[in-house]
C-alpha positions in Angstrom: 87.7 -45.2 -45.7 86.5 -44.3 -42.1 86.2 -40.7 -42.9 83.9 -41.3 -46.2 81.5 -42.9 -44.0 80.9 -39.9 -41.3 80.3 -37.6 -44.9 78.0 -40.0 -46.1 76.3 -40.2 -42.9 76.1 -36.3 -42.4 74.5 -36.2 -45.6 72.2 -38.6 -45.1 70.9 -37.2 -42.4 70.9 -33.1 -43.8 68.7 -34.9 -46.3 65.9 -36.1 -44.1 65.8 -33.3 -42.3 65.5 -31.2 -44.8 62.5 -33.6 -46.3 60.8 -33.4 -42.7 60.8 -29.3 -42.8 59.8 -29.4 -46.3 56.4 -31.7 -45.1 55.9 -29.3 -43.1 55.8 -26.1 -44.6 53.8 -27.4 -47.1 51.4 -28.3 -44.4 51.0 -25.1 -43.4 50.4 -23.7 -46.7 47.4 -26.0 -47.5 45.7 -25.3 -44.2 45.9 -21.8 -44.5 44.9 -22.0 -47.9 42.0 -23.9 -46.7 41.3 -21.5 -44.0 41.8 -18.8 -46.6 39.4 -20.7 -49.4 36.6 -21.1 -47.0 36.8 -17.3 -45.5 36.4 -16.7 -49.0 33.4 -19.1 -49.6 31.2 -17.6 -47.2 28.4 -14.7 -47.8 29.1 -11.7 -46.6 26.7 -10.1 -43.7 25.6 -6.7 -43.4 26.5 -5.7 -39.7 23.5 -4.3 -37.6 23.8 -0.7 -36.3 23.7 -1.3 -33.1 27.3 -2.5 -32.8 26.7 -5.8 -31.8 29.2 -7.8 -34.8 32.5 -6.1 -35.3 32.6 -5.2 -38.9 35.2 -4.1 -41.8 35.5 -0.9 -43.8 32.3 -1.8 -45.9 30.2 -2.3 -42.9 30.3 -6.2 -43.0 30.7 -8.4 -40.3 34.1 -9.8 -39.7 34.6 -13.3 -39.5 37.5 -15.8 -38.3 39.1 -18.4 -40.2 36.3 -20.5 -40.1 33.5 -18.3 -41.0 32.1 -17.6 -37.6 31.1 -14.1 -37.2 33.1 -12.1 -34.2 30.7 -10.5 -31.6 31.6 -7.4 -30.1 30.8 -6.6 -26.4 27.5 -5.3 -26.8 26.2 -8.6 -28.2 23.4 -10.4 -26.7 20.8 -13.5 -27.3 18.6 -10.8 -29.2 20.9 -9.4 -31.6 21.6 -12.9 -33.0 21.0 -12.9 -36.8 21.1 -15.4 -39.5 24.2 -16.8 -40.8 26.1 -15.8 -37.8 24.7 -18.1 -35.2 23.4 -21.1 -36.3 20.5 -22.0 -33.8 20.0 -18.1 -33.1 19.1 -17.6 -36.7 16.5 -14.9 -34.8 16.0 -13.6 -31.4 15.6 -16.3 -28.6 11.3 -16.5 -27.5 10.5 -15.9 -24.6 7.1 -17.2 -23.9 7.2 -17.5 -20.0 8.3 -13.9 -19.9 4.8 -12.4 -21.2 3.1 -15.2 -19.5 4.4 -14.1 -15.9 4.0 -10.1 -17.1 0.2 -10.6 -18.1 -0.1 -12.8 -14.6 1.5 -10.0 -12.8 -0.5 -7.7 -14.3 -3.5 -9.4 -14.3 -2.8 -10.2 -10.1 -2.1 -6.1 -9.4 -5.5 -5.0 -11.4 -7.2 -8.2 -9.3 -5.5 -6.7 -5.9 -7.1 -2.8 -7.1 -9.9 -3.8 -8.1 -10.5 -5.6 -4.2 -8.6 -2.3 -2.6 -11.7 -0.1 -4.6 -14.6 -2.3 -3.9 -13.2 -2.7 -0.5 -16.1 -1.1 2.2 -14.5 -1.5 4.9 -14.1 1.4 7.1 -13.6 2.4 10.6 -15.1 5.4 12.9 -14.3 6.9 15.8 -17.1 9.3 17.5 -15.1 11.3 20.0 -16.8 12.7 23.1 -17.4 16.4 22.2 -18.9 14.6 18.9 -21.0 12.5 20.3 -22.7 13.1 23.8 -22.8 15.6 26.3 -21.8 13.7 29.8 -23.4 11.3 30.7 -25.9 11.4 28.1 -26.8 8.9 25.0 -28.9 11.7 22.5 -26.5 12.1 19.4 -25.3 15.7 19.0 -25.1 17.8 15.7 -21.6 17.3 15.3 -21.8 13.5 15.6 -24.6 13.6 13.3 -22.5 15.5 10.5 -19.2 13.0 11.2 -21.9 9.9 10.5 -23.7 12.0 7.2 -19.7 12.6 6.1 -18.1 9.7 6.4 -20.1 6.5 6.9 -23.1 7.2 5.1 -21.2 7.8 1.8 -19.9 3.9 2.4 -23.0 2.0 2.6 -24.6 4.0 -0.2 -22.0 2.5 -2.6 -21.0 -0.7 -1.5 -22.7 -3.8 -1.9 -20.5 -6.2 -0.1 -21.3 -5.3 3.3 -21.7 -8.1 5.8 -22.7 -6.0 8.8 -21.6 -3.2 10.9 -20.7 -3.4 14.6 -21.3 -0.5 17.1 -19.3 -0.3 20.4 -20.2 2.4 23.1 -17.8 3.7 25.9 -17.6 5.4 28.7 -15.5 6.8 31.4 -14.9 5.1 34.7 -16.8 8.1 37.0 -20.0 6.6 38.4 -20.5 3.0 39.0 -19.6 0.2 36.5 -23.2 -1.1 36.1 -24.5 2.8 35.3 -21.7 2.8 32.5 -22.4 -0.3 30.9 -25.9 0.9 30.4 -24.6 4.0 29.0 -22.4 2.3 26.6 -24.7 0.3 25.5 -27.7 3.2 25.0 -25.0 5.7 23.3 -24.0 2.5 20.9 -27.9 2.3 20.1 -28.5 6.1 19.3 -26.0 5.7 16.8 -27.7 2.3 15.1 -30.9 4.3 15.3 -29.8 7.5 13.4 -28.7 5.2 10.7 -31.6 2.9 10.7 -33.3 6.5 10.4 -31.2 7.3 7.1 -32.5 4.5 6.0 -29.6 1.9 6.4 -31.2 -1.7 6.5 -27.4 -3.4 7.0 -27.3 -5.7 10.0 -25.9 -3.9 13.0 -24.4 -5.6 16.2 -25.0 -3.0 19.1 -22.5 -3.4 21.7 -21.3 -1.7 25.0 -18.0 -1.6 26.7 -19.2 0.2 29.9 -15.3 1.8 31.1 -13.2 -1.2 30.5 -11.5 0.3 27.5 -10.3 3.3 28.7 -7.7 5.4 26.1 -6.9 8.0 28.6 -5.5 7.7 32.1 -6.1 11.0 34.3 -5.1 12.8 37.8 -7.8 11.8 40.0 -6.9 14.7 42.1 -8.0 16.7 39.5 -11.1 18.9 40.6 -14.2 17.8 38.7 -14.7 19.5 36.1 -11.3 19.1 34.9 -11.1 15.4 35.8 -14.4 14.9 33.6 -12.7 17.0 30.6 -9.4 14.9 31.0 -11.5 11.3 30.6 -13.2 13.0 27.5 -11.2 10.5 24.9 -12.8 7.8 26.7 -16.3 8.8 26.4 -16.8 7.5 22.2 -18.8 5.5 19.9 -16.7 3.5 17.6 -18.1 2.4 14.2 -16.8 -0.5 12.2 -18.3 -1.7 8.7 -17.3 -5.1 7.6 -17.0 -6.6 4.2 -18.6 -9.8 3.2 -16.1 -12.5 3.5 -13.9 -13.5 0.4 
């Protein structure tokens, strides 16, 4: 009697396990069939030529069991196509980028125009281009420099605020004499510009010997010392733009 009961229990357990396995297999088959059916109902989409999506031998985009398009490693948002990427059915617009590009281009053009229209310039008339030692009369070389480098700018510019002309001397002689000489040299340049028809406001200054650009050995013979100090004898011309 005990042996029969054990046999009955074993058979019951066997049938129960068999039914569970059958249900599991049936569930898997139904799921696979559903996925296959879903795949079969999706519309074939022709793959673009840029290889942004994986494709089969027919040139059709391959899909997952749920109908999703398989992208390749070359895919970018700009490659999104209708039927594959939902909200990305067309390339994502970026209205900010063109705006920024246009803004940058306008700014560059503005800066370029400002650079082209700038009238600001400077010119230093060195000793051998301006005056003889202890003199305030412009020589031919100085006039040529002004004609070639200053007058053309003044002629074409409309936005000139003014011109500053500063005369300089070396330290030979008294400070008072050098101050007066530097002012006369600046006035000489201003007079030449006016004679050429320049009516722009001019600020004429004299710096005397106070802004030397070269020092020389005071023990040099006088003639050599004069020659050595030549860079200090100069006139500085500065053309100013109007304030922006």
